[in-house]
C-alpha positions in Angstrom: -0.7 -8.6 14.9 -2.1 -5.8 17.0 -3.7 -3.0 15.4 -1.1 -0.5 17.2 1.7 -2.4 15.7 0.1 -2.4 12.2 -0.6 1.1 12.5 2.9 1.8 13.2 3.9 -0.1 10.3 1.5 1.5 8.2 2.9 5.0 9.1 6.3 3.8 8.5 6.0 2.5 5.2 3.8 5.6 4.1 6.5 7.8 5.3 9.1 5.5 3.5 7.1 5.5 0.2 6.8 9.2 0.6 10.6 10.1 0.5 11.1 7.5 -2.1 8.5 9.2 -4.4 10.1 13.0 -3.8 13.2 11.5 -6.0 10.8 10.8 -8.6 7.9 13.4 -8.9 8.0 17.1 -9.2 4.7 17.5 -7.1 4.6 19.1 -3.9 3.7 16.2 -1.8 1.5 16.8 1.3 2.0 15.7 4.6 -1.6 14.4 5.2 -2.0 10.8 3.7 -5.0 9.0 2.4 -5.0 5.8 1.1 -6.8 3.9 -2.2 -6.9 0.5 -1.1 -7.2 -2.5 -3.5 -8.2 -5.8 -1.5 -7.2 -9.4 -2.6 -5.5 -8.3 -5.7 -4.0 -12.0 -5.7 -7.6 -13.6 -5.9 -6.7 -16.3 -3.5 -8.2 -19.7 -3.4 -9.2 -21.6 -0.3 -6.7 -24.5 -0.4 -3.9 -22.4 1.3 -5.5 -23.4 4.8 -3.2 -21.7 7.2 -4.3 -18.0 6.0 -7.6 -16.7 6.4 -9.1 -15.8 2.8 -12.4 -13.4 2.4 -13.2 -14.0 -1.3 -16.0 -11.1 -1.1 -12.8 -8.8 -1.2 -11.9 -9.7 -4.5 -11.6 -6.8 -6.8 -13.0 -4.2 -4.1 -11.4 -1.0 -3.9 -11.9 1.4 -1.0 -10.9 5.0 -1.8 -9.6 7.8 0.1 -9.3 6.3 3.5 -7.4 7.6 6.6 -4.7 5.6 8.2 -7.4 4.5 11.3 -9.7 3.5 8.6 -7.0 1.4 6.9 -6.1 -0.5 10.1 -10.0 -1.0 10.6 -10.3 -2.3 7.4 -7.0 -4.8 7.2 -6.5 -6.0 10.7 -8.9 -8.9 10.6 -8.9 -11.0 14.0 -5.4 -9.8 14.6 -4.3 -10.8 11.1 -3.2 -8.9 8.2 -2.7 -9.3 4.3 0.9 -11.3 4.2 1.8 -8.6 1.2 0.8 -5.0 1.0 2.5 -3.0 -1.9 2.4 1.0 -1.3 3.2 3.6 -3.3 2.2 7.4 -4.0 -0.5 7.2 -6.3 -1.3 10.9 -6.7 -1.8 14.2 -4.9 -4.2 17.0 -4.2 -3.6 20.4 -2.4 -4.4 18.8 0.7 -3.5 15.1 0.6 -1.0 12.7 -0.6 -2.7 9.6 -1.9 -1.2 6.3 -1.7 -2.0 3.3 -3.2 -2.2 -0.1 -1.4 -2.2 -3.4 -3.5 -3.2 -6.2 -0.8 -2.6 -9.7 -1.0 -5.6 -12.0 -0.1 -4.0 -14.2 2.1 -4.1 -13.0 5.9 -2.1 -14.4 8.8 -0.5 -13.3 12.1 2.4 -15.1 11.3 5.1 -12.6 10.8 7.3 -15.1 9.0 4.9 -15.2 6.4 5.1 -11.5 5.6 6.9 -11.2 2.6 8.8 -8.1 3.5 9.4 -8.7 7.3 13.1 -9.3 6.8 13.2 -5.4 5.9 11.5 -4.5 8.7 8.5 -3.4 7.4 6.2 -6.4 8.0 3.8 -6.8 5.2 4.7 -3.7 3.4 6.7 -3.4 0.4 7.7 0.1 -0.6 7.1 0.4 -4.7 8.0 3.7 -6.9 5.3 5.7 -8.3 3.8 4.3 -11.4 6.3 5.7 -14.1 4.7 7.7 -17.0 5.0 6.3 -20.6 8.3 7.5 -21.9 10.0 8.1 -18.9 13.4 8.6 -19.0 15.8 7.4 -16.0 17.0 10.0 -14.0 14.3 12.8 -14.7 11.2 13.8 -12.4 7.4 13.5 -13.4 4.4 15.1 -12.4 2.3 12.3 -10.8 -0.7 13.8 -13.0 1.0 13.0 -16.4 0.9 9.3 -16.3 -0.3 9.3 -19.9 2.5 11.3 -21.6 3.8 9.5 -24.9 
């Protein structure tokens, strides 16, 4: 996958996640985006030979990256993680901050991408994390994640 194609998919998934989050949260969500990237959350093993795997990524978090930094981080040898779950995580006065949870398996084969049939390549659009005691149909503040 080219960097340009990946950037296009990242921006599309970010906007879809942004719009989805607006139906759940009361926060104002700025249109300037940043990303907290959790690498290799699936802790892959090297027996999967068709994928590139980077064991040094296990458990790494890189915070407050812009879209181009995300592209530079996740596009490796024209391969990207086979799944990337994206959701709005938090907000500041300036930024909407997304969480990207990334598989540890990298591929350039679109058939390997979990969400390819949805048209979003490796990106799966997820809701913001619901607070404890969340009631369906209500909206919540992103900063109130620990409300009982």
